[in-house]
C-alpha positions as CSV (number, residue, x, y, z in Angstrom):
1,M,70.3,-35.5,58.1
2,D,73.0,-33.2,56.9
3,A,75.6,-31.2,58.9
4,E,73.1,-28.4,59.3
5,G,70.4,-30.6,60.7
6,N,68.3,-30.6,57.5
7,L,66.6,-33.9,56.8
8,A,63.3,-33.0,55.0
9,E,64.7,-31.5,51.8
10,N,66.8,-34.5,51.1
11,L,64.0,-37.0,51.8
12,I,61.8,-35.3,49.3
13,F,64.1,-36.7,46.6
14,G,64.6,-40.0,48.3
15,V,68.4,-39.3,48.4
16,D,70.5,-39.7,51.5
17,L,73.3,-37.2,51.9
18,M,76.8,-38.6,51.8
19,T,79.6,-37.9,54.1
20,R,83.3,-37.6,53.1
21,E,83.7,-41.2,54.3
22,D,81.1,-42.3,51.7
23,K,82.9,-40.6,48.8
24,G,83.2,-43.0,45.9
25,H,80.2,-45.1,47.0
26,Y,77.5,-43.0,45.4
27,A,75.1,-45.9,44.9
28,K,74.7,-46.2,48.7
29,K,72.5,-43.1,48.6
30,H,69.7,-45.0,46.8
31,P,67.5,-48.0,47.6
32,S,69.3,-51.2,46.5
33,D,66.2,-52.5,44.7
34,R,66.0,-49.5,42.4
35,K,67.2,-50.3,38.9
36,I,68.7,-48.1,36.2
37,D,67.4,-47.6,32.7
38,E,70.0,-49.2,30.3
39,K,69.5,-46.7,27.5
40,L,70.2,-43.9,30.0
41,A,73.2,-45.8,31.4
42,E,74.7,-46.0,27.9
43,A,74.1,-42.3,27.3
44,V,75.9,-41.5,30.6
45,K,78.8,-43.9,29.9
46,G,79.2,-42.2,26.5
47,R,79.7,-38.8,28.1
48,V,82.3,-39.9,30.7
49,L,85.7,-38.2,30.3
50,E,88.7,-39.3,32.4
51,G,86.4,-41.3,34.6
52,K,84.1,-38.4,35.4
53,I,81.0,-36.7,34.0
54,S,80.3,-33.0,34.1
55,C,77.2,-31.4,35.3
56,A,76.6,-29.9,31.9
57,A,76.9,-33.3,30.2
58,A,74.4,-34.7,32.7
59,F,71.9,-32.0,31.9
60,R,72.5,-32.5,28.1
61,I,71.6,-36.2,28.6
62,A,68.4,-35.3,30.5
63,S,67.4,-32.9,27.8
64,D,68.3,-35.3,24.9
65,L,66.5,-38.3,26.5
66,E,63.7,-36.2,28.0
67,V,64.2,-37.5,31.5
68,S,64.6,-35.6,34.7
69,P,68.0,-34.5,35.9
70,L,67.4,-36.4,39.1
71,E,67.0,-39.6,37.1
72,V,70.3,-38.9,35.3
73,G,71.9,-38.2,38.7
74,F,70.6,-41.5,40.0
75,T,72.1,-43.4,37.1
76,I,75.5,-41.6,37.5
77,D,75.5,-42.6,41.2
78,V,74.6,-46.2,40.5
79,L,77.4,-46.4,37.9
80,E,79.7,-44.9,40.6
81,I,80.8,-42.1,38.3
82,P,82.0,-38.9,40.0
83,L,80.2,-35.8,38.9
84,T,82.4,-32.8,38.2
85,K,82.2,-29.1,37.2
86,C,79.0,-28.1,38.9
87,Q,77.5,-25.3,36.8
88,L,77.0,-23.3,39.9
89,G,80.7,-23.7,40.7
90,L,80.1,-25.5,44.0
91,F,82.4,-28.5,43.3
92,G,84.5,-30.3,40.7
93,Y,87.1,-27.6,39.8
94,K,90.3,-29.1,41.3
95,P,92.5,-27.9,42.7
96,N,90.2,-24.9,43.5
97,K,87.5,-26.5,45.6
98,G,84.6,-24.1,45.9
99,S,86.1,-21.9,43.2
100,V,83.4,-19.2,43.2
101,K,84.5,-16.3,45.4
102,P,82.0,-13.9,47.0
103,V,81.4,-10.7,45.1
104,E,82.1,-7.4,46.9
105,S,78.6,-6.2,46.4
106,V,75.3,-7.7,45.3
107,S,72.9,-5.8,43.2
108,S,69.5,-5.1,44.8
109,A,67.7,-7.0,42.1
110,L,69.8,-10.1,42.5
111,G,69.8,-10.0,46.3
112,D,66.1,-9.5,46.4
113,A,65.5,-12.4,44.0
114,I,67.7,-14.7,46.1
115,R,66.0,-13.7,49.3
116,R,62.5,-14.2,47.9
117,A,63.4,-17.7,46.7
118,L,64.9,-18.9,50.0
119,V,63.4,-22.0,51.7
120,N,64.6,-22.7,55.2
121,D,67.3,-20.0,54.7
122,R,68.7,-21.8,51.7
123,L,68.5,-21.4,47.9
124,S,67.8,-24.5,45.9
125,C,69.8,-25.3,42.9
126,T,66.7,-25.0,40.7
127,A,65.9,-21.5,42.1
128,A,69.5,-20.4,41.5
129,W,69.2,-21.5,37.8
130,E,65.9,-19.8,37.5
131,I,67.2,-16.5,39.0
132,A,70.2,-16.6,36.6
133,E,67.9,-17.1,33.6
134,R,65.4,-14.5,34.7
135,L,68.0,-11.8,35.5
136,G,70.3,-12.6,32.6
137,V,73.3,-13.4,34.8
138,G,75.6,-16.4,34.9
139,K,74.8,-19.3,37.3
140,M,78.1,-18.7,39.0
141,D,77.2,-15.1,39.5
142,V,74.3,-16.2,41.5
143,T,76.6,-18.5,43.6
144,A,79.0,-15.5,44.1
145,A,76.1,-13.4,45.3
146,C,75.0,-16.2,47.7
147,N,78.5,-16.5,49.0
148,A,78.6,-12.8,49.7
149,L,75.2,-13.0,51.4
150,R,76.3,-16.1,53.4
151,I,73.5,-18.2,51.9
152,K,73.9,-21.9,51.2
153,I,72.7,-23.5,48.0
154,S,71.0,-26.8,48.4
155,S,69.0,-29.5,46.7
156,C,71.1,-30.3,43.6
157,Q,68.9,-31.1,40.6
158,L,71.1,-34.1,40.0
159,G,70.9,-35.2,43.6
160,T,74.5,-34.7,44.4
161,F,73.9,-32.4,47.4
């Protein structure tokens, strides 16, 4: 269960949410008997820079190896590699944690698209990406609009949040 009391959306993916105390112990989110694919693990290790891997690199691996982003995220977790530079701007941009600031106004098209895609008053990461693509705006623009509308983004495609 997360801080907002949401358990179901995280169980769908079989991923437990982590607390700040768990930081750095990413494998704990997953069943201990689940094994990683060695080819995928090598691809992940090959993209690590300064001990971390970016969201964009993780998605490139998923595309290149034709596996789901969630499987790449699982592998990253088991290898205990921190994920950085979320493409939605939600984390990984030190020192500016949560670097995407709310916009002053949200266009009606973007606001309507976000509101239509809400599930339990939250916008999924996947829906945010789809809205950005469909409306021809940046992913962080969707985040900025969500921040202005006080809407939380949930269900990371990599399983991070």
